[in-house]
N, C-alpha and C positions, 0 to 999 in steps of 0.2 A: 294854447292858452291854459293856464293852470286854474284850478277851482278858485284860488284866492283872487284871481284877476277880476272876477265878476261876483264877488261876495256881497250880498245885500247887507244893508245896515240893520242890525237886530232890533233897533228901537223904531225907526221910521218904516221899516219894511218887514214887520214881524212874520207874516205868513210866508213871504218869499225867503226869509232867512231859514225857516224850518224846512222848506223844500230844498234849499241849498244843502243843509245838513243831511237830508235824505240822499241827495245825489252823491255827496262825499262818501256816505256809508256804502252805497251801491258800488261806487267806483273802486273802493277798497277790495270788493269781493269779485271783481271781474277776472276771469280765468287767465287772460294774457298777462296780468300783473302778478300772478301767484303760482304759475306752473313750473317755470324754469328750474327752480331750486329742487324740485322733487322728481324730475325725470331721470330714470336710470339710463345707463349706457346701453346702446343697441347690442344685440347678440353679436359675437365676433363673426367675421367673415369665415374663419376657419371652421366654425361649428356648423355653418349652414343654417343657423336658426333664423327665424323670421319674427317680426313684431306685428302682433294682431291687436287692434284697438277695438274694444267693446264698451258700450256704455248706455246709460239711460238717465234722463232727468231734464228739468227745465233749462239747466245750463249746458246740456249735452252738446248742442251745436257750437257754442262758444268754446267749450273745453276742447272739442275736436279741432277747431281752428287754431287754438293755442298750441296744441301738440304739433299740428302740421307746420306751423310757423317756426317752432323751436327744434323740431327733430332734424337731424342731419339730412341734407338733401340727397346724399348718396346712400342712405341707409333704407332698406326696404320697409314699407309701412302700408298697412291696409286695415280695413275693418268696417264696422257698422255701429252707429250710435242712433238712438231714438230720442227725440225731444218732443215737446208739446207743439201742437199746431201754431204756426206763426212765430215760433221762438227760435228759428234759425237765423242768426245774424247775417247781414250782407257780407259777401265774401270780399276780403281786401284785394285790391288790384294786385295782380302778379302772384297771388298765393295759389299754387296748384292744389287741387283737391285730391287727397289720397285716402280719405276716410269718408265713406258714404254716410249721409245724415238723412234719416227719414222722420216723419212727423206722425203723431198719434194723439188720441184724446186724453185729457186730464180735466177733472179728477176722476171721472168715471171712464173706465177703459173701453176701447172699441176694437173692431176687427183689425185695424191698422197696427195697433199695439200688439195684438196677438200674433200677427204675421211677423212683426219685427222681433219679438221674443223667440219665435220658432227659428227665424233665420240666424239670430245671434247664437242660439244653442247649437244649431247645425254647424256654424263656423268653428266650433271648438273641436269638431271631429278631426282626428289625425294629428293633433298637436303632440310634440315631443318634448323631451327634457331640455332640448336646445332652444326652444321657442320662448318668447316673452309675450305675455298678454298684459296690455295696459287697460285697466278698467276705469272708465270715467263715470263717476257716480255723483248725482246731485239730487236734491229734493224734487219730488214729483216722479222719480223713477219707479216707484212702486206701482202706480197706475199705468205708466207707460210700458212697463216690462211685465205684461200679463200673460201668464201661461198656466191655465187652470190645472189643478190636480185632477187625477183620474176620478171620474164620477161627477165632475163639475163642468158645466157648459159656460161659454162666454156670458150668456144671459144670466146664469146663476151668479157669476162673479160681479157683473154689473149691478145686480139687485143687492147683493151683500155689501158691495162697496158703497153704494148710495145710502143704504141703511146705516152703515158705520158713520158716514159723513154727517148724517142728520141726527145721530144719536147723542152727540156731545162727547163721544169717546176721545180720549187723549191719543196723540199720534203714536205713542209706543203701543197702546192697546190695539189700535187699528192695524199697525204693522205686524204685531204678533199674529193676528188672525190671517193677514195676507200671506205671511211667510208659510204658514202651515197649510194654506190652500193653494200653493203654487208649486210648479215643477222647476222654477228657476231662481226664486228668491230664498232668503234664509241660508245662504252659503252654498246653494246648489249649483250656481254658476261656477263658483270656484272649483267645486268637485268635478264639474264637466270639463274644466280646463286641464286637469291632471293628465300627464305629468309636467306640463309647462310651468314656468315660473310666472307668478301673478303679482303685479304691482297695481294697487288700487289708489287712484287719486280721487279724493272726495271733497265736496263742498258741503259743509254742515248746514242743515236747516232745522235741526232738532235741539231741544233743551238738553244740555249735557254733552253734546257733540259725540254721542255714541254711534260709531259706524255701523253697528248692527241694526240700528233704527233707521238710519238714513236710507231712503228708497228700499226699505225692508232688507237691507244688508245682503245683496246677492253674492258677495264674495268674501264674507266674513262669518265666523262661527256664530251660532244662535243659541243663547242660554235659555230661551223660553221653550215651553213644551206644548205638546198637543193638549194637555190638561189645562194649561193657561189659556190657550185659544178657545177651548170649550167654555171655560169660565166666563170669558169676555162675551162670547156669543150669548150665553145664558143671561148675563147681567143686563145686556141691552135688548134681550128678547128678539134676537135675529135668528131666523130659521135657515138651516142648511139641509140639503137632501139627506134622506135617511142613510144612504150608503156612505156618504161623507162623514156624517156624525158618527157612524159606527167605526169608520177608519180612524177618526180622531180619538174615540174612546179606546180603541185597540192600540193606539200609538203607531200605526203604520204610516202616518204622514209626518213622522218626526224629521227634524232638520239636523244637519251636521253640527256637532257640539264643540265647544272649546276643547282643545287637546287632540282633536281628530287629526290624523296624519295628513289628511288632504290639504291642511293649511300650513304644512311645514315649509319654511323659507318664503312664505308669502309676506308681502309688505303692504302696509296701509299708511297713506300720508294725507293728513287733513290740510288742504291747500287754502281754505278760507273758512272763517267761522263767524257766527253772529257777534261774538265779543270783539273781534278785530274790527268789524265795521262800526260798532258802537264806540270803540276807542278812537277811531278815525274821526267820527262825528264830534266826539268830545274835544279832541284836539283842535278841530276847526272852530268850534264855539269859543274855546279859550283864546285862540288866535284873534278872534273878533272882540276880545275883551269881556266875554261872558263866562262866568264860572259854569262848569258842567259836572254833572253827577250821574253815574251809571247805576241804576237800581239793581239790575240783573239782566243777564241774557237768557235766563231760563224760566221766565214767568209763564205759568200756565193757568188754566181756569176758564170759566165762562167769560166771554169777551166783555159783555156789558158790566159784569161785576168787577172785572179788572179795571175797567174804565172808572167805576165809582171809587175804587181805592186810589187810583191816580188822582182823581179829582179832590179827594180829601187831603192828600198830600199837597197838591197845588194850592188849595185854599189856605192851608196852614202856613205855607211859605208866603203867599200874597198878603195875608192878614197879620201874621205875627213874626214873620221872618224865621220861622222854625220848620224843619230842622236845618234849612239852608237860607242864607241871606239872598235877597234880590239884588241885582238881576241874576238869573241863573237859568240853565237848561237842565231838565231832568230827562234822562234817556232810559229806555228799557227795550228788551227784545224777548224772544221766546215764541211759543206757539199757543195762542188761546184757542178756544173752541166756541162754536155757536150751536146751541140746541134749537132745532126748528120747532117753533110753537105750533100747536094745532090751529088751523085756520078757521075762523068763524065763518059759517055759511054766508056766501055773498060778498065776503071781504076780498079785496084785491090781493093777489099773490105778491109777497114781498120779494125784493131782490137785494143782494148784497153779500159781503163776506165779513170775516172776523175783524178786519181793521175798521170798517164802517160801523159795525156793531159796537166796537170799543168806543168809537167817537160819539155814538148816540148815548151810551151809558155815561161817558165822561161829561158831555154837554148837559145832560139832565141833572147830574150831581153837582156840576159847577154852579148852576143857578145864575148864570150870567156874571160870574165873578170877574171884576175888573182886573186888567193886567195879566190875563192868562190866555195864551194862544197854544194851540196843539195841532199836531199832525200824526196820523197813524197810517202806515202803508206797508204792503207786502213788498219785500225787496225784489221779487220777481216781476213786479209791475202789474200784477193781476190779483185783485182781491176776490177770492172765491172763483166765480166763473164769469164775472163781469169785465168791462173794458177799463175799469179804473184800478189804480194801485191802492187807493184808500181815500181818506177825506181829511178836511181841516175843520178845526173848531176855533171860534173867536169869542171875545166877550159878548158880542151882539148876536151870536148864533140863534139863541132861543127867541130873542126879540124879532129878528128878521123872519124867522119861521112863523111866529105867531101872526105877524103882519100879513103873511100869505095864507093863513088859516091852517097851517100844518101843526099837527099834534105829535110831539115826540113820543108820547105814551102809545099812541096808535101805531106809529111806525115801529116801535120796539115790539109791540104785540105781534106785528106781522113780519118781523125780521126784515124790515124794508129800509135799510140804511141807504141804499142806492137812491131810492125815490126821494128820501128826505134831503140828502146833501146835493143831489142833482138839481132840485128845485131852488136851492140856495146858491148854486154856482160854486159849491165848495168840494166837488170831487177832485181828487188828485189823479190826473191822467198822464201816464208816462209812456204807455206801450210796454212791450216786453223788454226787460233790462238785460237778459241773457245771463243772469246769475240768480242765485236764490239762497240767502241766509236768513230767510223767514221774516217775522214781524219786526218792524222798526217803529218805535213810538218816541216822540219828542214833545216835551212841554216847555214853553218859554214863559217865564214869569218875570215881569218887569215892575 
């Protein structure tokens, strides 16, 4: 069955239609649909070279299965990939497993991720110029591929990572710090693979599709510096052990830079991007007779504030037909951030991620605007650390919440998007999707 076979009507089934667009966007980014064109030829039999698959990310399990399905059955293939807990897809019947897949914690690393990173680095020992290393990299790989720099413990990395996540730092800032506090990220995995040929297949989950930011770029050059990492740590007032700070100040934790000979003859292929998924959703909307506009696949900023900006645009369309005529769908992607607010003593702890926080900011600013429906969800199926992908907003969201005694201002103060939309029955729950091209946002204006 194709997605068009069960396409909801955008007018009569507005909420379902937005979920359909989300599914289309996710489907466009699934590894099995995007990998074949980028696979290199196996090493020749005469060379005696082997193919080693290494990888990390939320899409790691699905990427590994895609390679197994597409790689010649008679060509040697082995390796190890780490993905998030519960993100390994069911194995297709009849597909032999040649790549080991292990699971670890995300977004805060754990001992399983540390063990996986150590094993991955160990597998690079003894590689020759005749060998091929296929690196499968997707969003989430930075936390999953954790190997602390000298002077750092796993507990240190967990504390620093949690502080970065709660600080409101942008993804490129977080990954700059992660690269310089790691023995495997920031191009160091590629350096360990020398002299083998390295081909990286990556699914982008970052604004701008910069491969050095995706999963903290374990196989690509890093243009950021120890000084940059120190500046970010100072900006967000995040402490590191004195010995590590001294190493950053001295530049002894520097990463391999562009032009380094270690990257000679390496290849990087972007197999799926946020823009491609947004375009697929836009095409699906147009096929249903609704005009579609993509604002950008690179939107960043505080989630609730981005929600308010989207609300202002939707209200202008709904009220004045500007800058777009109704009916239409407005799409956007990127990676917003959530700054965790200090909790008032006695207040219940909030739950939720950036998609839900966007929806709260949007709903509050829409003020019950007639004719506007919205959905925001993470394309990996998990919004933050909860079991939902995101949430829905409808013209009656605020009214239904008020009838239940829910205050959106209170839930925003506590960063409690999950509690707010769960009470309304408006969480979007998909389970892991086995890919990750970051935030998906869609507003339908009728």
